[in-house]
C-alpha positions as CSV (number, residue, x, y, z in Angstrom):
1,M,-115.2,59.9,16.1
2,T,-118.9,60.5,16.6
3,V,-121.4,59.7,13.9
4,R,-124.9,61.0,14.1
5,R,-127.4,60.2,11.4
6,T,-130.7,62.2,11.3
7,L,-133.3,63.2,8.8
8,A,-133.1,66.9,7.9
9,F,-136.2,68.6,6.6
10,G,-135.6,70.1,3.2
11,L,-136.6,73.6,2.1
12,C,-140.1,74.1,0.8
13,L,-140.3,74.7,-3.0
14,G,-143.4,76.7,-3.9
15,L,-146.4,76.7,-1.6
16,A,-146.8,73.1,-0.8
17,A,-143.9,71.0,-2.1
18,C,-142.0,70.3,1.0
19,T,-139.5,67.4,0.8
20,T,-137.4,65.5,3.2
21,V,-133.7,65.0,2.3
22,P,-131.9,62.1,3.8
23,V,-128.9,63.7,5.6
24,A,-126.2,62.0,7.6
25,R,-124.6,64.6,9.9
26,I,-121.0,63.5,10.8
27,S,-119.0,64.9,13.7
28,G,-115.3,64.5,14.5
29,V,-113.9,63.8,11.1
30,P,-110.7,65.7,10.3
31,P,-109.5,66.6,6.8
32,L,-107.8,63.9,4.7
33,D,-104.1,63.8,5.5
34,A,-101.7,63.2,2.6
35,A,-99.9,60.7,4.8
36,A,-102.8,58.3,4.4
37,V,-101.9,57.9,0.7
38,A,-98.1,58.4,0.8
39,A,-97.5,54.7,0.1
40,A,-99.5,54.8,-3.1
41,P,-97.3,53.8,-6.1
42,L,-98.0,56.5,-8.6
43,D,-96.0,54.7,-11.3
44,D,-99.0,52.3,-11.5
45,F,-101.0,55.1,-13.2
46,S,-100.0,55.0,-16.9
47,A,-99.8,58.3,-18.7
48,G,-101.6,59.2,-21.9
49,T,-102.7,62.0,-24.1
50,F,-106.1,62.3,-25.9
51,T,-107.2,64.7,-28.6
52,A,-110.9,65.2,-28.9
53,P,-112.7,65.8,-32.2
54,D,-112.8,69.5,-31.5
55,G,-109.0,69.6,-31.2
56,T,-108.9,69.9,-27.4
57,A,-105.9,67.9,-26.0
58,L,-106.1,66.3,-22.6
59,R,-103.5,64.5,-20.7
60,Y,-104.7,61.7,-18.4
61,R,-103.6,59.0,-16.0
62,L,-105.1,55.5,-16.0
63,L,-105.0,52.9,-13.3
64,A,-105.8,49.4,-14.4
65,P,-106.9,46.4,-12.3
66,A,-103.8,44.9,-10.7
67,A,-104.6,41.3,-11.8
68,P,-107.2,41.5,-14.6
69,V,-109.0,38.3,-15.4
70,P,-109.3,37.5,-19.2
71,G,-112.9,37.9,-20.4
72,R,-114.0,39.9,-17.3
73,R,-115.2,43.5,-17.6
74,Y,-114.4,46.0,-14.8
75,P,-115.9,49.3,-13.4
76,L,-114.5,52.6,-14.6
77,V,-114.1,55.3,-12.0
78,V,-113.7,58.8,-13.5
79,Q,-111.8,60.9,-10.9
80,F,-112.2,64.7,-11.6
81,H,-109.6,67.0,-10.0
82,G,-109.9,70.4,-8.3
83,S,-108.6,73.7,-9.6
84,G,-105.2,73.0,-8.1
85,G,-104.7,70.2,-10.6
86,I,-105.2,72.5,-13.7
87,G,-102.3,72.2,-16.1
88,T,-100.5,70.0,-18.6
89,D,-97.8,68.2,-16.5
90,N,-100.0,65.0,-16.2
91,I,-99.2,64.7,-12.5
92,G,-101.0,67.6,-10.8
93,Q,-104.4,66.0,-11.2
94,L,-103.3,63.0,-9.0
95,E,-104.7,64.5,-5.8
96,N,-105.0,62.4,-2.6
97,A,-108.4,60.9,-3.4
98,A,-107.1,59.8,-6.8
99,R,-103.8,58.4,-5.4
100,A,-105.7,56.3,-2.9
101,W,-107.0,54.0,-5.6
102,A,-103.4,52.8,-6.1
103,L,-103.0,51.7,-2.5
104,P,-102.5,47.9,-2.6
105,A,-105.4,47.0,-0.3
106,I,-107.9,49.3,-2.1
107,R,-106.7,48.2,-5.5
108,S,-107.1,44.5,-4.5
109,R,-110.5,44.9,-3.0
110,Y,-111.9,47.2,-5.7
111,P,-110.5,46.1,-9.1
112,A,-111.4,48.8,-11.6
113,F,-110.1,51.2,-14.2
114,V,-109.5,54.6,-12.7
115,L,-109.3,57.5,-15.1
116,V,-107.9,60.8,-14.0
117,P,-108.0,63.4,-16.8
118,Q,-106.1,66.7,-16.4
119,F,-107.9,69.8,-17.6
120,P,-105.6,72.6,-19.0
121,V,-108.3,75.1,-18.0
122,R,-111.3,75.1,-15.6
123,S,-113.8,72.4,-16.2
124,A,-116.5,74.1,-14.1
125,L,-117.4,77.8,-14.0
126,Y,-119.4,79.6,-11.3
127,D,-122.0,82.3,-11.3
128,D,-119.9,84.3,-8.8
129,P,-116.4,83.0,-8.1
130,K,-116.3,84.8,-4.7
131,A,-119.6,83.4,-3.5
132,P,-120.6,80.6,-5.9
133,R,-124.2,79.3,-5.9
134,V,-124.5,77.7,-9.3
135,S,-122.0,75.9,-11.6
136,Y,-121.8,75.7,-15.4
137,A,-119.9,73.4,-17.6
138,A,-116.8,74.7,-19.4
139,P,-116.1,73.6,-23.0
140,A,-113.3,71.3,-21.8
141,L,-115.8,69.0,-20.1
142,D,-117.0,67.7,-23.4
143,A,-113.5,66.6,-24.3
144,A,-113.2,64.7,-21.0
145,L,-116.4,62.9,-21.6
146,T,-115.3,61.9,-25.1
147,L,-112.2,60.5,-23.4
148,V,-114.3,58.4,-21.1
149,D,-116.0,56.9,-24.2
150,A,-112.7,56.2,-25.8
151,I,-111.3,54.4,-22.7
152,A,-114.5,52.4,-22.3
153,M,-114.1,51.2,-25.9
154,Q,-110.4,50.5,-25.7
155,Y,-110.4,48.5,-22.4
156,P,-112.7,45.8,-20.9
157,V,-115.0,48.3,-19.1
158,D,-118.4,47.4,-17.8
159,R,-120.5,50.2,-19.4
160,D,-123.2,49.7,-16.7
161,R,-120.7,50.5,-14.0
162,V,-119.1,53.8,-14.9
163,Y,-118.9,56.2,-12.0
164,A,-117.9,59.9,-11.4
165,T,-116.4,61.5,-8.4
166,G,-114.2,64.5,-7.5
167,F,-113.5,67.2,-4.9
168,S,-114.0,71.0,-5.2
169,M,-114.0,71.9,-8.9
170,G,-113.9,68.2,-9.4
171,G,-117.1,67.9,-7.4
172,S,-118.8,70.5,-9.5
173,T,-117.6,68.8,-12.6
174,T,-119.1,65.5,-11.3
175,W,-122.5,67.2,-11.1
176,L,-122.1,68.8,-14.5
177,S,-121.0,65.6,-16.2
178,L,-124.3,63.9,-15.2
179,L,-126.2,66.6,-17.1
180,A,-123.8,66.8,-20.0
181,R,-124.0,63.0,-20.7
182,P,-127.3,61.6,-19.4
183,G,-127.0,57.8,-19.1
184,L,-123.3,57.6,-19.1
185,F,-122.7,57.3,-15.3
186,A,-124.3,54.7,-13.1
187,A,-123.7,56.8,-10.0
188,A,-121.8,59.8,-8.7
189,M,-120.2,61.1,-5.6
190,P,-119.6,64.9,-5.7
191,I,-117.4,66.2,-2.9
192,S,-117.5,69.9,-1.8
193,G,-118.6,71.1,-5.2
194,I,-121.1,73.6,-6.4
195,A,-124.3,72.1,-7.9
196,P,-125.7,73.2,-11.2
197,D,-128.9,75.2,-11.9
198,R,-131.6,73.8,-9.7
199,A,-134.0,74.1,-12.6
200,R,-132.4,71.0,-14.0
201,A,-133.0,68.9,-10.9
202,A,-135.6,66.7,-12.7
203,E,-132.8,65.4,-15.0
204,L,-131.1,63.8,-12.0
205,V,-133.9,62.0,-10.3
206,D,-132.8,58.5,-11.4
207,V,-129.1,59.0,-10.7
208,P,-127.8,57.4,-7.4
209,L,-126.0,60.2,-5.6
210,L,-123.9,60.3,-2.5
211,I,-123.1,64.0,-1.8
212,L,-120.3,64.9,0.6
213,H,-119.7,68.4,1.9
214,G,-118.2,70.2,4.9
215,Q,-120.6,72.4,6.8
216,A,-117.9,75.0,7.4
217,D,-116.9,75.2,3.8
218,D,-116.5,78.9,3.0
219,E,-115.0,78.5,-0.5
220,N,-117.8,76.3,-2.0
221,P,-120.7,76.9,0.5
222,I,-122.7,73.8,1.3
223,E,-126.0,75.6,0.6
224,A,-125.6,74.9,-3.1
225,D,-125.6,71.2,-2.6
226,R,-128.4,71.3,0.0
227,A,-130.6,73.3,-2.4
228,M,-129.9,70.9,-5.3
229,A,-130.6,67.8,-3.1
230,T,-133.9,69.4,-2.0
231,A,-134.8,70.2,-5.6
232,I,-134.1,66.6,-6.7
233,R,-136.3,65.2,-4.0
234,A,-139.0,67.6,-4.9
235,A,-138.8,66.4,-8.5
236,G,-139.3,62.8,-7.3
237,G,-135.7,61.7,-6.8
238,R,-135.3,59.0,-4.1
239,R,-131.8,57.8,-4.8
240,L,-129.7,60.4,-3.2
241,R,-128.0,61.0,0.2
242,L,-126.3,64.1,1.6
243,R,-123.4,63.6,4.1
244,E,-122.5,66.7,6.0
245,Y,-119.4,67.1,8.1
246,A,-119.6,69.4,11.1
247,G,-116.6,71.8,11.4
248,L,-115.0,70.7,8.1
249,G,-114.0,73.4,5.8
250,H,-113.0,73.2,2.1
251,R,-111.1,69.9,2.5
252,P,-112.0,66.3,1.7
253,P,-112.9,64.3,4.8
254,A,-110.4,61.8,6.2
255,E,-112.9,59.0,6.0
256,L,-112.4,58.9,2.2
257,V,-109.4,56.6,2.8
258,P,-109.6,53.7,3.0
259,G,-113.3,54.4,2.5
260,S,-114.8,51.0,2.2
261,W,-118.2,52.3,3.1
262,W,-118.5,54.6,0.1
263,R,-116.6,52.3,-2.3
264,D,-119.0,49.4,-1.5
265,W,-121.9,51.7,-2.2
266,L,-120.5,53.0,-5.4
267,F,-119.6,49.6,-6.8
268,A,-123.0,48.2,-6.0
269,Q,-124.7,50.7,-8.4
270,H,-125.5,49.7,-12.0
271,R,-126.8,51.8,-14.8
272,S,-130.5,51.6,-15.4
273,H,-131.8,50.6,-18.9
């Protein structure tokens, strides 16, 4: 596998506001193979149902630290699923990236609560489903964020280390959750999503972001993430990185598992006060 890190010059916004977006261009990374997480014990994800104040019912799965220490508080990772996980069976949302958290080696090295809500409908909407450029939050997202609050209150969660990540629709939902609940998440890693309206970039300048996207993605084109990254930089944001995968289509990259490089980064982030 060949890894090449370079700086890519961002688009110019307006007449003079040119920015430089930190971009890592990665070659030789195949799509994530389900075999990499086949040994994950899914029974370790407990099942639950949550009803939001507006009446929206969400099913969810929750993975707890394998050996919790009394008195210690743990990070909470919110894993948003793609459109293939929409439903009410409380299993379809456990995609490969979510399942990986239950692998013994990962669970031991990164003790955390991992919340995987299942949306009965789409959580992110697009301006043009056939050629999406901008994402918008669906009403169901509010219920999921209320669920995050409820889990953080019920369990020993470190409220300064709540993180969001997800692939495809889940990547878009990751972006949107940052705007829907400012200050809730300490960091986020959207994967192959569609970023929100670039006019809201200034609201994200203080959020640590690791953005992953395949350059050959023809379902959720990478241009949306590139444009948002450039807009955030133009607004003064300096806590983001864009990681582009040459030749990768609309699939999560294989290096997500075991993925110590990104998990180390994520768990090192703390919410600013």
